[in-house]
C-alpha positions as CSV (number, residue, x, y, z in Angstrom):
1,M,-3.6,107.8,3.5
2,L,-3.5,105.5,0.6
3,D,-0.9,107.5,-1.3
4,N,1.5,104.5,-1.6
5,L,-1.3,102.3,-2.9
6,S,-2.3,105.2,-5.5
7,D,1.2,105.4,-6.6
8,R,1.5,101.6,-7.3
9,F,-1.7,101.4,-9.3
10,S,-0.8,104.4,-11.4
11,K,2.5,102.6,-12.3
12,I,0.6,99.4,-13.1
13,A,-1.5,101.1,-15.8
14,K,1.7,101.9,-17.7
15,T,3.0,98.4,-17.8
16,L,0.2,97.3,-20.2
17,R,0.7,98.4,-23.8
18,G,-0.6,97.5,-27.3
19,Q,-3.0,94.7,-26.5
20,A,-6.4,94.5,-28.3
21,R,-7.8,92.2,-25.5
22,L,-6.7,91.5,-22.0
23,S,-5.5,87.9,-21.5
24,E,-4.2,85.8,-18.7
25,D,-0.7,86.1,-20.1
26,N,-0.5,90.0,-20.8
27,I,-2.0,90.8,-17.4
28,K,0.2,88.5,-15.3
29,D,2.6,91.0,-14.4
30,A,0.0,93.6,-13.6
31,L,-1.8,91.2,-11.3
32,R,1.4,90.5,-9.4
33,E,2.0,94.3,-9.0
34,V,-1.7,94.6,-7.8
35,R,-1.1,91.7,-5.2
36,M,2.2,93.5,-3.9
37,A,0.4,96.8,-3.8
38,L,-2.4,95.3,-1.5
39,M,0.0,93.4,0.6
40,E,2.1,96.6,1.3
41,A,-1.0,98.4,2.2
42,D,-1.6,95.8,4.9
43,V,-4.7,94.4,3.5
44,A,-6.0,91.3,5.1
45,L,-4.7,88.1,3.4
46,P,-8.2,86.6,2.7
47,V,-9.3,89.8,1.2
48,V,-6.2,89.9,-1.1
49,K,-7.1,86.4,-2.3
50,N,-10.6,87.1,-3.1
51,F,-9.9,90.5,-4.8
52,M,-7.2,89.0,-6.9
53,A,-9.6,86.3,-8.1
54,S,-12.3,88.8,-8.8
55,V,-10.0,91.2,-10.8
56,K,-8.7,88.1,-12.9
57,D,-12.1,86.8,-13.7
58,R,-13.3,90.3,-14.8
59,A,-10.2,91.2,-16.7
60,V,-9.5,87.9,-18.8
61,G,-11.3,88.5,-22.1
62,Q,-11.9,92.1,-21.7
63,E,-11.9,93.9,-25.1
64,V,-9.8,97.2,-25.3
65,I,-12.2,99.4,-27.1
66,G,-12.4,102.9,-28.4
67,S,-9.7,105.4,-27.3
68,L,-8.8,103.4,-24.2
69,T,-5.3,102.0,-23.7
70,P,-4.9,98.4,-22.4
71,G,-3.6,100.0,-19.0
72,Q,-6.9,102.1,-18.7
73,A,-9.1,99.0,-19.5
74,F,-7.3,97.1,-16.7
75,I,-7.6,99.9,-14.2
76,G,-11.4,100.1,-15.1
77,V,-11.6,96.4,-14.0
78,V,-9.6,97.1,-10.8
79,N,-11.9,100.1,-10.1
80,D,-15.0,98.0,-10.2
81,A,-13.5,95.4,-8.2
82,L,-12.3,97.9,-5.4
83,T,-15.8,99.5,-5.4
84,E,-17.4,96.2,-4.8
85,L,-14.9,95.2,-2.1
86,M,-15.7,98.4,-0.1
87,G,-19.4,97.9,-0.4
88,T,-20.7,99.3,-3.8
89,E,-22.7,102.2,-2.5
90,N,-23.0,104.6,0.5
91,S,-24.9,103.2,3.5
92,S,-26.6,105.9,5.3
93,L,-27.7,105.9,9.0
94,N,-31.0,104.2,9.6
95,L,-32.9,106.8,11.9
96,A,-36.4,105.3,11.0
97,A,-37.4,104.6,14.4
98,V,-39.8,106.1,17.0
99,P,-37.9,109.1,18.4
100,P,-35.5,109.4,19.8
101,A,-33.3,107.2,17.4
102,V,-30.6,106.0,19.6
103,I,-26.8,105.7,18.2
104,L,-24.5,103.8,20.2
105,M,-20.8,104.5,19.7
106,A,-18.1,101.7,20.5
107,G,-14.4,101.4,20.0
108,L,-10.9,101.3,21.5
109,Q,-9.4,104.1,23.4
110,G,-7.4,106.5,21.1
111,A,-9.5,105.8,18.0
112,G,-11.2,109.2,18.1
113,K,-14.5,107.9,19.3
114,T,-15.6,111.0,21.4
115,T,-14.5,113.4,18.7
116,T,-16.5,111.3,16.1
117,V,-19.7,111.7,18.4
118,G,-19.2,115.6,18.2
119,K,-18.5,115.4,14.4
120,L,-21.6,113.2,13.8
121,A,-23.7,115.2,16.0
122,R,-22.7,118.2,14.1
123,L,-23.6,116.6,10.8
124,L,-27.1,115.3,12.0
125,K,-28.0,118.8,13.3
126,N,-26.7,120.8,10.3
127,E,-27.5,118.6,7.3
128,Q,-30.5,116.5,8.6
129,K,-31.9,119.3,10.8
130,K,-32.1,116.8,13.8
131,K,-32.5,117.7,17.3
132,V,-29.7,115.8,19.0
133,L,-28.7,115.0,22.5
134,V,-25.3,113.4,23.5
135,V,-24.2,111.6,26.6
136,S,-21.0,110.1,27.8
137,A,-21.1,106.8,29.6
138,D,-17.3,106.7,29.8
139,V,-16.7,107.0,33.6
140,Y,-13.2,105.6,33.4
141,R,-11.1,107.8,31.3
142,P,-10.2,111.2,32.9
143,A,-11.9,114.2,31.4
144,A,-13.8,112.1,28.9
145,I,-17.3,113.5,30.1
146,E,-15.8,117.0,30.0
147,Q,-14.4,116.6,26.5
148,L,-17.8,115.5,25.1
149,K,-19.4,118.4,27.0
150,L,-17.0,120.8,25.3
151,L,-17.7,119.3,21.8
152,A,-21.4,119.5,22.5
153,Q,-21.1,123.3,23.1
154,Q,-18.8,123.7,20.0
155,V,-21.3,122.1,17.6
156,E,-24.5,123.6,19.5
157,V,-26.2,120.4,20.5
158,D,-27.5,119.4,23.9
159,F,-25.4,117.5,26.5
160,F,-26.8,115.3,29.1
161,P,-24.7,115.4,32.3
162,S,-23.0,112.3,33.7
163,H,-20.5,111.8,36.5
164,E,-17.7,109.5,37.5
165,G,-19.0,106.8,39.9
166,E,-22.4,106.4,38.0
167,E,-23.2,103.1,36.4
168,P,-22.8,103.4,32.7
169,V,-26.1,101.6,32.1
170,S,-28.0,104.0,34.5
171,I,-26.4,106.8,32.6
172,A,-27.6,105.6,29.3
173,L,-31.1,104.9,30.7
174,N,-31.5,108.2,32.3
175,A,-30.3,109.9,29.1
176,L,-32.9,107.9,27.0
177,D,-35.6,108.8,29.4
178,H,-34.8,112.6,29.2
179,A,-34.6,112.4,25.3
180,K,-38.1,110.9,25.3
181,K,-39.5,113.4,27.6
182,H,-38.0,116.5,25.7
183,F,-38.7,115.2,22.2
184,Y,-35.3,114.7,20.8
185,D,-34.9,113.2,17.4
186,V,-31.6,111.4,18.1
187,L,-29.6,110.2,21.2
188,M,-25.9,109.5,20.8
189,V,-24.3,107.4,23.6
190,D,-20.6,107.6,23.9
191,T,-19.1,104.4,25.7
192,A,-15.8,103.7,27.4
193,G,-12.9,102.4,25.5
194,R,-9.9,100.4,26.6
195,L,-6.3,100.4,25.3
196,A,-7.1,96.7,24.3
197,I,-10.1,94.4,24.2
198,D,-11.0,92.9,27.5
199,Q,-14.1,90.9,28.7
200,K,-15.3,93.6,31.3
201,M,-15.4,96.1,28.5
202,M,-17.4,93.8,26.2
203,D,-19.8,92.8,29.1
204,E,-20.5,96.5,29.8
205,I,-21.2,97.5,26.3
206,Q,-23.4,94.4,25.8
207,Q,-25.3,95.6,28.9
208,I,-25.9,99.1,27.6
209,H,-26.8,97.8,24.2
210,A,-29.5,95.6,25.7
211,A,-30.8,98.3,27.9
212,I,-31.3,101.1,25.3
213,N,-31.8,99.0,22.0
214,P,-30.0,101.3,19.6
215,V,-31.2,101.5,16.0
216,E,-27.4,102.2,15.0
217,T,-24.3,100.5,16.8
218,L,-21.4,102.2,15.1
219,F,-17.8,100.8,15.7
220,V,-15.3,103.6,15.5
221,V,-11.9,102.3,14.4
222,D,-8.4,104.0,13.8
223,A,-7.5,103.4,10.0
224,M,-3.9,104.0,11.0
225,Q,-3.9,100.6,12.8
226,G,-3.9,98.6,9.5
227,Q,-4.5,95.0,9.9
228,D,-5.0,95.4,13.7
229,A,-8.0,97.6,12.9
230,V,-9.7,94.8,11.0
231,N,-9.0,92.3,13.8
232,T,-10.5,94.6,16.5
233,A,-13.5,95.3,14.3
234,Q,-14.1,91.6,14.0
235,A,-13.9,91.1,17.9
236,F,-16.6,93.9,18.4
237,N,-18.7,92.5,15.6
238,D,-18.6,89.0,17.3
239,T,-19.8,90.8,20.5
240,L,-22.2,93.3,19.3
241,P,-24.7,93.5,16.4
242,L,-22.9,96.3,14.8
243,T,-24.8,98.1,12.0
244,G,-21.7,100.1,10.6
245,V,-18.1,101.3,10.9
246,V,-16.6,104.6,11.2
247,L,-13.0,104.9,9.9
248,T,-11.0,107.8,11.6
249,K,-7.7,109.3,10.6
250,M,-8.2,108.5,7.0
251,D,-6.0,111.5,6.2
252,G,-3.1,110.1,8.2
253,D,0.2,108.7,7.2
254,A,-0.8,105.0,7.1
255,R,-1.2,102.1,4.6
256,G,-4.9,102.2,4.2
257,G,-5.5,98.4,4.4
258,A,-8.3,98.8,6.8
259,A,-10.3,100.8,4.4
260,L,-10.2,97.9,1.9
261,S,-10.5,95.0,4.5
262,V,-13.1,96.0,7.1
263,R,-16.2,95.5,5.0
264,H,-15.2,92.2,3.7
265,V,-14.0,91.0,7.0
266,T,-17.1,92.1,9.2
267,G,-19.7,92.2,6.6
268,K,-20.7,95.6,8.0
269,P,-20.7,98.8,5.8
270,I,-18.3,101.6,6.4
271,K,-20.7,104.6,6.9
272,F,-18.3,107.5,7.6
273,I,-14.8,108.3,7.4
274,G,-13.0,110.8,9.5
275,V,-10.5,113.3,8.0
276,G,-8.6,115.8,10.0
277,E,-9.1,117.2,13.4
278,K,-11.5,119.9,12.5
279,I,-15.1,119.4,13.8
280,N,-16.4,119.2,10.1
281,G,-14.0,116.4,9.2
282,L,-16.4,113.7,8.9
283,E,-17.6,112.5,5.4
284,P,-20.2,110.0,4.3
285,F,-18.3,107.0,2.9
286,Y,-18.8,106.3,-0.8
287,P,-16.8,103.2,-2.0
288,D,-16.8,104.3,-5.7
289,R,-15.4,107.7,-4.8
290,L,-12.6,106.2,-2.6
291,A,-11.8,103.8,-5.4
292,S,-11.4,106.6,-7.9
293,R,-9.1,108.5,-5.6
294,I,-7.0,105.4,-5.0
295,L,-6.6,105.0,-8.8
296,G,-5.7,108.6,-9.4
297,M,-9.0,109.6,-10.9
298,G,-9.9,112.1,-8.3
299,D,-13.2,112.7,-6.4
300,V,-15.0,115.4,-8.2
301,L,-18.5,114.5,-6.7
302,S,-17.2,114.9,-3.2
303,L,-15.4,118.2,-4.3
304,I,-18.7,119.5,-5.7
305,E,-20.5,118.7,-2.4
306,D,-17.7,120.4,-0.4
307,V,-18.3,123.5,-2.6
308,Q,-21.9,123.5,-2.1
309,K,-21.6,123.3,1.6
310,G,-18.8,125.8,1.9
311,I,-20.0,128.5,-0.5
312,D,-22.0,131.3,1.3
313,E,-24.6,131.9,-1.5
314,K,-25.4,135.4,-0.3
315,T,-21.7,136.4,-0.3
316,A,-21.3,134.7,-3.8
317,Q,-24.2,136.5,-5.2
318,Q,-23.0,139.9,-3.8
319,M,-19.6,139.3,-5.5
320,A,-21.3,138.4,-8.8
321,Q,-23.5,141.5,-8.8
322,K,-20.6,143.7,-7.9
323,L,-18.5,142.2,-10.8
324,H,-21.4,142.5,-13.2
325,K,-21.6,146.2,-12.4
326,G,-17.9,146.7,-13.3
327,K,-16.9,147.6,-9.7
328,G,-14.1,145.1,-9.9
329,F,-12.5,142.5,-7.6
330,D,-10.7,144.0,-4.4
331,L,-8.7,142.5,-1.6
332,N,-11.9,142.2,0.6
333,D,-13.2,139.7,-2.1
334,F,-9.9,137.9,-2.2
335,K,-10.1,137.5,1.6
336,A,-13.5,136.2,1.3
337,Q,-12.5,133.6,-1.2
338,I,-9.8,132.4,1.1
339,Q,-12.3,132.0,3.9
340,Q,-14.7,130.1,1.5
341,M,-11.7,127.8,0.6
342,R,-11.2,127.0,4.4
343,K,-14.9,126.3,4.9
344,M,-14.4,123.5,2.1
345,G,-11.5,121.9,4.0
346,G,-8.5,124.1,2.8
347,I,-6.5,124.0,-0.4
348,E,-5.0,120.6,0.3
349,S,-8.4,119.0,0.7
350,I,-9.7,120.6,-2.5
351,M,-6.6,119.7,-4.5
352,S,-6.6,116.1,-3.4
353,K,-9.9,115.5,-4.8
354,L,-9.1,116.8,-8.3
355,P,-8.0,114.2,-10.8
356,G,-4.5,113.9,-12.5
357,D,-1.6,116.2,-11.8
358,M,-3.6,118.5,-9.4
359,G,-4.4,115.4,-7.1
360,Q,-0.7,114.3,-7.4
361,M,0.4,117.8,-6.5
362,A,-1.6,117.8,-3.3
363,K,0.6,114.8,-2.1
364,Q,3.8,116.8,-2.5
365,V,2.7,119.7,-0.3
366,P,3.8,119.2,3.4
367,E,0.8,118.9,5.6
368,G,-0.4,122.2,7.1
369,T,1.8,124.3,4.8
370,A,-1.3,125.7,2.7
371,E,-3.2,126.5,5.9
372,K,-0.2,128.5,7.3
373,A,0.2,130.4,3.9
374,M,-3.6,131.3,4.0
375,S,-3.3,132.5,7.5
376,R,-0.3,134.7,6.4
377,V,-2.4,136.1,3.5
378,E,-5.4,136.9,5.9
379,A,-3.0,138.5,8.4
380,I,-1.4,140.8,5.6
381,I,-4.9,141.9,4.4
382,N,-6.2,142.5,8.0
383,S,-3.1,144.8,8.4
384,M,-4.4,147.0,5.7
385,T,-6.8,150.0,6.0
386,A,-10.2,149.7,4.6
387,K,-9.3,152.3,1.8
388,E,-6.2,150.1,0.9
389,R,-8.4,146.7,0.7
390,A,-11.0,148.5,-1.4
391,N,-8.2,150.2,-3.6
392,P,-5.1,148.0,-3.8
393,Q,-3.4,150.3,-6.3
394,L,-2.8,152.9,-3.4
395,I,-0.3,150.3,-1.8
396,K,3.2,151.6,-2.5
397,A,6.5,151.2,-0.7
398,S,5.8,153.0,2.5
399,R,2.5,151.4,2.9
400,K,3.9,148.0,2.2
401,R,6.5,148.4,4.9
402,R,3.7,149.4,7.5
403,I,1.6,146.5,6.3
404,A,4.6,144.0,6.6
405,N,5.3,145.3,10.2
406,G,1.7,145.0,11.1
407,S,1.3,141.4,10.1
408,G,4.7,140.1,11.1
409,V,6.0,139.2,7.6
410,T,8.5,140.6,5.3
411,V,7.9,143.2,2.3
412,Q,8.6,140.4,-0.1
413,E,5.8,138.4,1.2
414,V,3.5,141.4,0.8
415,N,4.6,141.7,-2.7
416,K,4.0,138.0,-3.2
417,M,0.4,138.2,-1.9
418,L,-0.3,141.2,-4.0
419,K,0.9,139.3,-7.2
420,Q,-1.3,136.4,-6.2
421,F,-4.3,138.9,-5.8
422,E,-3.5,140.4,-9.3
423,Q,-3.7,136.8,-10.8
424,S,-7.0,136.2,-9.1
425,Q,-8.4,139.7,-10.2
426,K,-7.4,138.8,-13.9
427,M,-9.2,135.4,-13.6
428,M,-12.4,137.1,-12.2
429,K,-12.4,139.6,-15.0
430,S,-12.3,136.7,-17.6
431,F,-15.2,135.1,-15.8
432,T,-17.3,138.2,-16.2
433,K,-16.7,138.1,-19.9
434,G,-18.1,134.6,-20.3
435,G,-14.8,132.9,-19.6
436,M,-16.2,130.2,-17.2
437,G,-14.6,127.5,-19.2
438,K,-11.3,128.6,-17.6
439,L,-12.3,127.2,-14.3
440,M,-9.5,124.7,-14.1
441,R,-7.0,127.5,-14.6
442,L,-8.4,128.9,-11.3
443,A,-7.9,125.6,-9.6
444,K,-4.3,125.6,-10.9
445,G,-3.8,129.2,-9.7
446,I,-4.5,128.0,-6.2
447,K,-1.0,126.5,-6.1
448,G,0.3,130.0,-6.2
449,I,-0.7,130.4,-2.5
450,I,1.3,127.3,-1.5
451,P,5.1,127.8,-0.9
452,Q,7.1,126.0,-3.4
């Protein structure tokens, strides 16, 4: 998502050279390129017009100071305008209500609404320590109720049963009554979607809203729909008092115009973005961070948060103590590192949030390639004996053949994995000698796992 837009903006920065001050004349071509980039990204036309006016007003007369190039000064202006366009700051859920705080989820069929209910329930339970109840009022789509039930089991939150043939309003009211009696902090109500907007759908969701009076009414929209996503959001906004938007499939192969348009068109903040199919693939939306990623500056703050969530502090502490005692870094530790990376969303997710060349490299890796490579490495390590994992120097030709057969790979792949392990081992040794300044080398070393 947004790769084409990011590529266009990086080229724009290189067109401005040798100017001490940005003027209407010397930014003319750059502004034209910005307009083209936004149009290609399927950004709504009124949004493009307002954005261009904002960038021009901010840029003209801007001094190019210090070590900045004119291109960098211009991109700084664009960054501020993009951030403002998408809402300036993160807008969190407002759960300040007499429990249970009710969250109503709305959206078209296929947007990922039910999956988002599961993802958001997990986030509220794990990160905000809320007692969450979920219920499905979708009595039309086959298996919709069962899907939410399975998601609730997966994220370990409670599910209120409902059945086809029941009235959606009655389901919502019964769930609310149950949530009050059993002291839940949050009730999440999943509603029916349609393939297209129709009056019956709008009437039903209006009735549910009136009956349960939610504190948050979130519209879930597929970011891959582009301009259509914005039009759909506007239609729902005209019908319901929306409090926010969730953009799903932000990691998909789409132009990304919805992310830049939906706040301006609806006046409602984007509160979360969905990335990937995994149940932990829901992130709070930070306009400034997305603007930085669009402009090739990475998203280091989100990466730090991913690391904090993904790192098992107990495991990390044990590894640090082991290294400090000079016991060395073995294949058990190497496997643990890979598992930690997976918790952070995988190599591709980590790399995409790094600035500069590392972020660009992530775009060149075919989707899923890194995940498969990590699975192969784990399979190879799992085919070793405990003694071999603790003492990798024991692994000679005959052992390599046995390990390759056991993991379904070639001996060459076993050799490649052992070479990657040796590189990580050397880095870990340098860290124990006070070489933490070499952290970026570790990040670059990650690419060794990815097939070139």
